N, C-alpha and C positions, 0 to 999 in steps of 0.2 A: 318033533319038528323043531328046526332052528331058524331063527331070524336075527338079523342084525341091521344096524343103520349106519349109513355113511352120510355125513353132513358137510355140505360146502357152504359157500357164502350166501346163496340165494334159495337153495332148495334142500329138502331132506329126502333122501332116497331110501325107501324101505324095501329090502329084498326078502321075499318070502318064497322058500323053496327055489325055483328057478325063474320066478317071475318078479319083475320090478314095478313098483308103484311110486310115482313121483308126486309129492305133496308140495305145492308152491307156498312158501311162507310169506309171499308178498301178494297174496290174493287181494284183489280190489285196489291195488295201488294205482295211483293216477297214471304213472308211467306206463303201466300195462295197457292202458286204454289210449295211449298216445297223448295224454294230457300232461305235457312236460313244462308248460309255461306258467309262471306265477299269475294269479288273478290280477286284473287291472283295477284301477280305482272305480271305473264304471261298473265292472262286474261286482265288486264288493258293495257298491252303493245300491245296485239293483237287488242284490241278495238281501241287504238290510231292509229295503223297502218291502220285501216279501216276507219279512219276519225271520229270515235265516241269519242267525247270529251265533257267535261262539260264546257259550256260557256254561257254567257248572251249576247244577241244581243243588249241590251241597251247601254252597254259601247262603242262599236264602233259607234253606232248611235249618241250618245252624242258627242264623240270626232270628228266625221265627221262634225257635225253642228258647233261646236266651232272652229275647224280649218278653215272651209270654211268661217265663219264670220270674223275671224281674217285676213284671206287672202284678203277678199273683202275690209276690212277697210284699210289694208296696200296698196293695189293696186287700191283703189277707184279713185284716181286722174287719173291714167293711163286708167282705164276702162271708166271713164266719158269722158275723152278727145277723146278716140278712138271712142266711140259711137257718140259724137257730130260731130267729123270729118266725119264719115261715113254718118250721116244724112245730114250734110251740103253738102257733095259731091253729094249725090243722089238727094236731093231736088233742088239744083241749076243747076244740069247738066242733069236732066231728059229730058228736052225739046230738048237737043242736041244729045241724044242717037240715034245711028243708029241701030235699033233693027234687028240684024241678028243673025243667029245661033252661029256664031263665037263670036260676041260681047257679047251675053248673057252668053256664056260659060266662056268667059274671066272675066266678072263681077261676075259670080258665084264663080269662083276660087278666085278672089280678096276678095270678101266678106267673103268667107270661111276662108281664111288666117287670116283676121282681127278678125273674130270670134274665131278662134283657139288661137290667141294671148291673147284674153280676157279670154277664158275659161281654158287655160293651167295652170296658177298658181292655180286656184281653183281645177282643176282636180288633180294636183300633191299633193296639200294639203289634199284633201279628201282621196286619195289613201294611203298616209302616215298615216293619222289618222286611217283608217280602219285596216292597218297592225299593228299599235301600239295597237289598241284595242283588236285585236285577239291574237297577239303574247304575250301580257302581261298576257293573261289568260291561253293559252295552249302551248306557246312556238312556235318555228318554225317547222311546220309539214305539209308536202305536201302528199296528198293521192288521188289517182284516183279511189279508190274503190267505193265511193258513186256515181260515174258516170256510173258504170257498171249496166246493166239492168238484173235484177234477177226475172224471172217469178215465182219462188217458193214463193216469198214474196207477190204476188198478190193473195189474197184470199177473196172471197165474202162471208162474214159471217155477216148478218144484226144484229144479237144479239151482237156480239163482237164490231161491228162498233158503234152501238147505245150506248153501255156501255162506249166505249172510248170517244165518243163525249159528253155525258151528265154526266158521272161520273168519268172523268179523272182529276187527280190533275193538270196535265199540262194544260188542257183546262181551269180549274178554275183559274190557275195562269195567263194565258194569258188574260182572261176576267178581272181579277183584274188590270193588267197592263194597259189595254185599258181604263178602267174606271178611273184609277189614272191619266193617261195622259190627258184625256179629262177634268177632274175636276181641276187638278192642273194647267195645262196650261191655261185653261179658267180663273182660279183665278189669275194667274200671269198676264195675259192680262188685266184683270180688274184693278189690282193694278197699273200697269204701266200706263194705260190710265188715271186712276183717278189722278195719281201723275202729269202727263203732260197734263191734260185736258185743262189748260189755254193756253198752246202752240198750241194745236190743234184748238181751236176756233179762234185763231188769223190768221190762214192760209189764209182766204179770203182777209185779209187786208195787206198781205205782198207779196213780189215778189215770182215768181214761184220757183226760185232757192232756196230761203230761206225756202219756204214751203216744198219743196222736202227734203231739209236737215233736217228739224225738224221731218218730217214723217219718214225719214230713220233712224234717231237716235232712235225714239220710237220703230220702228220695230226691230232695232238691239237689244235694251234692251229686248224686248219680246222674241226674238229668243235665246239670250244668257241665260236668266233666265230659259226658257223652257229646254234648253240643260242641265243646271245645275240640274234641277229637275229630268231629265231622268238619269243623271249621279248618283244622289243619289239613284234612284230606282234600278240601276244596282247592288248595293251592296247586298240587300236582295235577288234579283233575282238570282245572282250568287250562293249564298248559297243554294237556293232552287234547282237550276239546278244541282249543285254538288251532292246534296242529291239524286235527282232523277236519276242521272247518276250512282251513286254507287248502288242504288236500282235496276236499270235495269240490272246491271251486276252481281248481287248476284248469287250464284251457289248452286246447290243441293249437298248433301253429296256424291252422286254417281258421279256427275261431278267432284268434288274435288278429289275423288279417281282415276278417269280416268286420270285427268290431272297429278296427282302425278305419275301414272304409265308411262305416256308419258314422263314426265320430268326426273324422277329418274330411272324409269324402274320398271317392275313387281317385287315385293318383293321376290317371289320364284326364278325368274330368277336371280335377283341380288345376292341372297344368294348362288345360284349355281355357279355364276361367281366368287364370293369371295372364295368359296370352291375350285374351279378349280385353282384360282390364288394361294391359299395356297399350293395346291398339286404341282403346278409347281415350286414354291419357294423351297418346301421341296425336290423335285427331283433334282433341281439344286444344293442345298446344299449338298445332299448326293453324287452327282457326284464330288463335290469339296473336300469332306473330305479326300479321299486318297492322295490329294496333300498337306495336312497340315503338318506342322513341329511338332506341339504339340497340345494336347487337354487338356484344363484346366477344371476340374470338381469340384462338390460341395458336396459330391462326386458323388451322383446319380441324384439329382434334376436338376442340370444345367450342360451343357457341351458346351464349346466354342472352336472351332477349329481355329488355327491361322497359317498364312504362312508369310514368310519374304523372299523377293528377294532383296538383297542389291543393285543390279544394277538398279532396277525399283522402289523401295520403300524406303522412308526415315525412315519408321517404320513398324513394323508388321501389318498385316491386318487381320480382322476377316472374315473368309470365310464361316463359318457355326456356328450356335448356336441353342440350343434347350432346352426345359424343359420337365421333366418327360419322356414320351415315346420317344419323339424325342431325348432327351439327351441319353437315353439308346441306341438308334439306332446309334448315332454318336460314342458312346463308342465302340460299337460292330464293326463298320467299322474300327475304329482306331486299335482295337486289331487284326482284320483280316489283316490289312496292316502294322502291326508292327510299328505303330505310338506311340510315347511316350505319356502316359496319366499321368498328374500331378494333384494331388489334392491340390487345393488352394481355400478354401471356400470364403474368402472376395473378391479375385480377380475375381473369376468366377461370383459372384453376380454383381459386378460392371461392368464387361464387358457385361453381359447379359442386364442389365438395360440401359447402356449408349451408347453402340456401336451397330450400325446396321450392317447387313451383307454387306460386301464390303467397310466398312469404316476403316480408319487407327485409331489405338488406340490413345486416347488423351494424351497430354504431361504429365499430372500429373500421368499417369499410366506407364510411360516409365521405371521407376526404377523397379517396381514390375514385369513387363514383361521381363525386362532384366535379372532378376534373373531366370525366367523360362527358357529363352533361354540359359542361362549359363549352366543349367542342361542338356538341349538338346545337346549343343555342347560337354559337358563333356561326355555324354553317347555315342555320336557318334564319339568321339575323334576328334572333329573339332579343328583346330589350330586357327581359327579366333575367336575373341571375340567381343561382342557388346561394 
């Protein structure tokens, strides 16, 4: 029987006799499920709150090993003395023990306290290393969501399970990391042992303490170099995990639209709200126009209504403004309420562009506005002047 393979960009076609089987090399790609859009900030934030983050487990593992070894080296004298003291006590006093329930309990408590003293520095160091390894990648984030039991996620689908097991990029990466660890750590052990082989073969001819010291140093070298190799492995693994994380959170165009509606609101509803807001502003302005002192026009395209209360304002305020149709409405209300209308094209344009409704006029327009109010006071025979 003969078989051969033809490989193109996206798939590998294996021909066996006269039948063809197609294996898609892009299984579980987000694009295959229609998820072509990058995840939004809201999507990333929600995933983070649920405990879904991109991180590599190799970094905290390496740091835990390194911190633990450093702690053992620093406290090795204390650890060795404590173990020797415990062994000496139990080996020399065993024949004098009165084995009762109370004495056994007392000895168990005493040995437990001594063991706790030995393990406490190592435990603290490993916890700190694990925290540093995780916080350095994802920051400080506590989430109880992964602890919640969700029955909807439990689905028995043999085909999907088989594809995830045999054709998943995550499984392939985990397999590569396992092989890398075995091969590299084995090679490191070989290099360290070869380098210190002469010290090892001398152990039968030296004291037990010195032999233990030599073996401990060699073991420490192996562990430290193995941790360094795992630390180096964590860099490409983090890049891979970050890519897979983003890939898993990609969204379809429909999901993007739905999120946009939830975040910003339905475009139709938003347009209607904006229209209602404009109508409300117009109604409020129309109610304020009869209270105006003067309306400045352009003569028909712009209309700005102003009011001045010396006791409450240090300068006149714009209480209504409009363009085209709204300008005509303001003019008509002003005529109906016998409010003075003054045509001043430059001033009307400046007020419309620069001053919002409810704002005091800027200082550089004080002189021009004072001339307008001079005409108002003159028309109404006001004695006061600006």
